[in-house]
KOLKE-661071 format. One record per residue (C-alpha): residue in one letter; x, y, z. Coordinates in pm, whole numbers, padded with zeros to 5 digits, always signed. Each point is the difference from the previous one (the first is absolute). Layout:
N
AXYZ/...
This chain:
372
M+06951-02228-11202/S-00173-00350-00028/K+00020-00276-00229/I-00329-00033-00144/L-00151-00267-00237/I-00307+00090-00203/T-00183-00342-00145/G-00201+00171-00356/G+00280+00261-00006/L-00082+00086-00347/G-00349-00010-00009/F-00155+00359+00035/I+00034+00043+00373/G+00293-00205+00093/H+00232+00198-00285/H-00089+00369+00143/V+00046-00112+00358/A+00329-00185-00122/I+00126+00306-00101/K-00148+00265+00254/L+00197-00215+00288/S+00304-00050-00199/Q+00029+00396-00077/K-00031+00004+00426/G+00319-00197+00005/H-00166-00369+00045/K+00142-00286-00132/I-00254-00143-00250/A-00084-00326-00123/V-00353-00058-00210/L-00096-00359-00109/D-00261-00068-00299/N-00056-00247-00255/L-00166+00237-00256/S-00268-00213-00046/R-00159+00310-00066/P+00227+00215-00225/N+00018+00446+00065/T-00004+00040-00392/F-00168-00124-00330/F+00301+00042-00196/S-00126-00343-00102/N-00307-00211+00005/S+00175-00322+00169/S+00338+00042+00082/K+00063+00060+00344/S+00392+00040+00047/N+00172+00159+00230/E+00106+00250-00283/E-00296+00064-00114/N-00148+00137+00342/Y-00067+00356+00045/N+00090+00002+00403/W+00298-00242-00032/K+00180+00196-00309/Y-00088+00335+00239/I+00138-00071+00294/D+00271-00130-00190/E+00083+00310-00161/F-00082+00245+00303/Y+00050-00209+00317/P+00249-00267-00074/Q+00087-00039+00335/I-00360-00221+00030/E+00029-00351+00029/K-00251-00145-00206/K-00040-00421-00009/F-00188-00163-00186/I-00223-00247+00212/D-00379-00082+00021/I-00096-00027+00384/R-00202-00303-00064/D+00349-00194-00008/K+00076+00000+00392/E+00341-00138-00035/E+00071+00273-00220/V-00071+00251+00275/K+00140-00126+00288/I+00332+00013-00190/L-00055+00337-00081/I-00097+00146+00362/Q+00284-00251+00074/N+00239+00167-00183/F-00088+00379-00039/K-00108-00043+00357/P-00224+00321+00006/E-00156+00156+00367/I-00285+00092-00207/I-00247-00127-00233/I-00263+00155-00196/H-00222-00259-00176/A-00174+00170-00288/A-00006-00284-00257/G-00313-00206-00066/Q-00299-00010-00286/T-00134+00297+00008/S-00353-00029-00163/A-00329-00048+00149/V-00136-00117-00330/D+00245-00224-00127/S+00008-00159+00368/I-00407-00096-00072/E+00160-00174-00324/N+00274-00191+00150/P-00024-00012+00350/R+00290-00253+00058/F+00288+00209-00156/D-00151+00309+00215/F+00038-00218+00296/K+00293-00167-00062/N+00179+00385-00050/N-00153+00143+00291/V-00042-00267+00259/I+00267-00271-00116/G+00259+00285-00098/L-00072+00257+00315/F+00058-00339+00225/N+00314-00079-00125/V+00128+00340-00015/L-00098+00071+00364/N+00099-00317+00152/S+00333+00015-00153/A+00026+00332+00173/K-00132-00152+00347/E+00273-00267-00023/S+00298+00265-00165/Q-00018+00166+00376/I+00131+00287-00162/V-00270+00182-00131/T-00122+00225+00279/D-00333+00204-00231/F-00214-00202-00202/L-00242+00277-00225/Y-00302-00189-00186/I-00167+00199-00290/S-00353-00091+00034/T-00313+00152-00134/N-00329+00160+00074/K-00179-00321-00181/V+00084-00209+00343/Y-00346+00173+00156/G-00217-00141-00354/N-00312+00169-00009/N-00049+00048+00335/V+00098+00405-00086/S-00332-00080-00237/K-00243+00031+00310/I+00004+00316+00142/P-00244+00233-00107/L+00120+00176-00326/I-00191+00303-00182/E-00006+00030-00380/G+00168+00315-00162/K+00007+00131-00377/T+00344-00145-00044/R+00049-00226+00363/Y-00082-00124+00279/F+00013+00164+00325/P-00013-00149+00364/E-00350+00062+00166/E+00180+00128+00334/K+00128+00299-00001/K+00313-00051+00201/F+00099-00280-00188/T+00418+00010-00058/G+00068-00329-00139/F+00026-00439+00136/S+00205-00013+00279/E+00224-00357+00081/T-00267-00100+00212/L-00292-00060-00286/S-00085-00364-00019/I+00181-00211-00207/D-00269-00279+00032/H-00379-00082-00183/S+00119+00167-00339/I+00069-00106-00321/H+00362+00093-00069/T+00127-00136-00346/P+00226-00311-00061/Y+00291+00285+00065/G-00168+00172+00315/V+00053-00302+00124/S+00317-00124-00072/K+00166+00281+00101/L-00259+00059+00322/T+00177-00371+00088/G+00325+00156-00053/D-00061+00299+00251/L-00085-00214+00195/Y+00277-00178+00049/V+00238+00277+00045/Q-00226+00107+00304/E+00030-00349+00130/F+00386-00013-00092/G+00065+00288+00199/Q-00202-00112+00319/I+00103-00350+00007/Y+00385+00039-00081/G+00050+00304+00082/M+00078+00189-00339/K-00063+00357-00025/N-00263+00009-00272/T-00206+00259-00129/V-00299-00035-00269/F-00036+00267-00209/R-00384-00046-00213/L-00022+00234-00239/S-00240+00190-00206/C+00068+00064-00398/I+00338+00114-00072/Y+00108+00175-00320/G+00258+00182-00147/D+00305+00055-00328/Q+00129-00327-00099/Q-00311-00160+00096/F-00137-00259-00304/G-00299-00067+00105/I-00253-00279-00152/H-00320-00118-00034/G-00021-00142+00385/Q+00231+00273+00203/G+00164+00319-00058/F-00376+00141-00112/I+00146+00365-00013/S+00261-00080-00228/Y-00187-00227-00197/M-00282+00205-00041/F+00234+00302-00146/L+00185-00258-00211/N-00376-00051-00163/A-00082+00360-00068/I+00286+00096-00126/S-00028-00260-00255/G-00341+00050-00085/K-00143-00276+00122/P-00323-00022+00208/I+00070-00061+00356/Q-00224-00242+00154/I-00150+00019+00371/Y-00145-00238+00197/G-00322+00141+00187/N-00102+00401-00060/G+00326+00123+00025/K-00074+00167+00375/Q+00234-00219+00176/V+00224+00161+00203/R+00352-00060+00109/D+00272+00170+00226/I+00300+00049-00203/L+00367+00032+00049/Y+00251+00136-00165/I+00343-00262+00017/D+00218+00219+00108/D-00198+00086+00307/L+00002-00376+00035/S+00342-00047-00046/N+00073+00328+00267/L-00218-00185+00231/I+00204-00291+00002/E+00348+00140+00058/R-00177+00184+00291/Y-00143-00292+00151/L+00294-00216-00014/S+00212+00302+00130/S-00254+00079+00289/T-00011-00345+00130/S+00336+00040+00172/S+00015+00335+00079/L-00395+00108+00074/N-00250-00042+00271/P+00149-00365+00165/K-00368-00102+00167/I-00178-00009-00381/F+00309-00135-00194/N+00077-00290+00290/Q-00312-00207-00109/K+00064-00259-00207/S-00290-00017-00279/R-00129+00386-00096/V-00246+00023-00310/Y-00054+00330-00167/N-00294+00101-00281/I+00229+00195-00258/G-00143+00218-00235/G-00068+00374-00088/G-00248+00021+00245/I-00314+00200-00014/N+00154+00296-00133/N+00074-00177-00330/T-00234-00211-00163/I-00132+00006-00343/S-00259-00242-00187/L+00039-00143-00341/L-00278+00236-00119/E+00241+00334+00124/L+00289-00175-00088/V-00080-00023-00371/G-00104+00375+00027/K+00327+00070+00107/F+00131-00221-00365/E-00228+00249-00186/S+00158+00318+00142/I+00333-00098-00029/L-00021-00203-00341/G-00267+00319-00116/K-00272-00264-00132/K-00273-00181+00051/I+00069-00362+00108/E-00251-00299-00040/M-00079-00226+00222/E-00184-00337-00029/F-00165-00143+00334/S-00018-00367+00133/N-00179-00178+00263/W+00195+00083+00379/R+00244-00306+00113/L-00028-00244+00213/G+00088+00178+00396/D+00071+00322-00199/Q+00000+00278+00255/K-00222+00263-00064/L+00208+00281+00269/Y+00340-00105+00166/I+00184+00289+00183/S+00235-00070+00242/D+00039+00142+00344/I+00329+00124-00033/T+00001+00135+00391/K+00197-00279+00174/I+00339+00023-00201/Y-00028+00412-00004/S-00040-00054+00402/E+00325-00214+00025/I+00212+00147-00263/G-00154+00309-00104/W-00017-00138-00363/K-00242+00161-00196/P-00033+00021-00409/N+00159+00324-00192/I-00133-00097-00383/N-00328+00063-00071/P-00202-00128-00263/E+00021+00303-00227/Q+00362-00010+00027/G+00066-00412-00006/I-00198-00025-00308/E+00156+00272-00166/R+00319-00129+00060/L-00086-00399-00047/S-00138+00166-00389/K+00294+00182-00076/W+00208-00325+00051/I-00236-00240-00188/E+00017+00239-00269/S+00364+00095-00046/N+00028-00363+00020/K-00263-00148-00283/H+00311-00241-00139/L-00021-00180+00252/F-00329-00105-00060/L-00023-00026-00380/N+00062-00334-00002/R-00236-00058+00303/K-00232-00332+00016/Q-00397+00052-00066/E-00138-00025+00380/E-00331-00066+00067/K-00117+00373+00021/K-00180-00054+00369/F+00185+00131+00344/T-00143+00053+00298/
């Protein structure tokens, strides 16, 4: 069993992964600055006591160590790594909203570039960390994904190419509009790859598509499925940029957690020709068999709630992707992983969790009701 440090470990992805790896017997520490509380018990407090994920781990997984540290503080990060001595670091911390990055690019840069560098460089200097897994995003490709020919259907866009299986890791990252968020994540993405090549670290980049699931507190710029459902059950109109036909492949959080646990186990026990590579990059998502458009998503909400949902439409966003689908062939061919939870199952699970936990959102801040 390994000692694993997860940055952003009280966020949506981080805490699910922490729980999964702890259940498998690994010693886990999570680092987080609680800059975005994962609960809305109050409109202003960011105290540890009021953070849902903090309290959840306290109650059910007290063996997981929690560290209240900001990744922008390089000395605190360095001391934590020196003291905890992790063999593996999963970097899931950072600013996650493309919309907010346009409004405040400096904040985005400090979190996603400087913060990442502080963790990555401290891992390198420790000479203890053997594996570094970076949670990246499909936004590193920018609107290059929009350059393939599309057919516009009634509720979604379709690729013109019949044998299209999604975008692979070879898709260009250049000559494209990314948003500052996409650029900052790409910068981290390249740093992780470069440190693997130069310093001999075993580094991996997961470029994620849309991740969703229970215990996700969606906001206007991130977690669009949960955010849209919250608006739907509250009777608010769902506001959509563009025409609502934009398509994403979606991956339920349990499938992602299972993948990460399996991948970390595989790096030391499977296919040495592959895992001896110093830097590896994978597109991770639901893939071609788990796609949905915004209009289709609203339709599923209407079926679940048994009522018509009002929609309001706004102009397209800068750099929005009309269609993004991950080609997950590479990760499947190397470790045999593929998603098990389809959109119907996943959306049903998420909706049940939200409806069962309405009390968590009663005092929620008023958010701008727009999302990708």
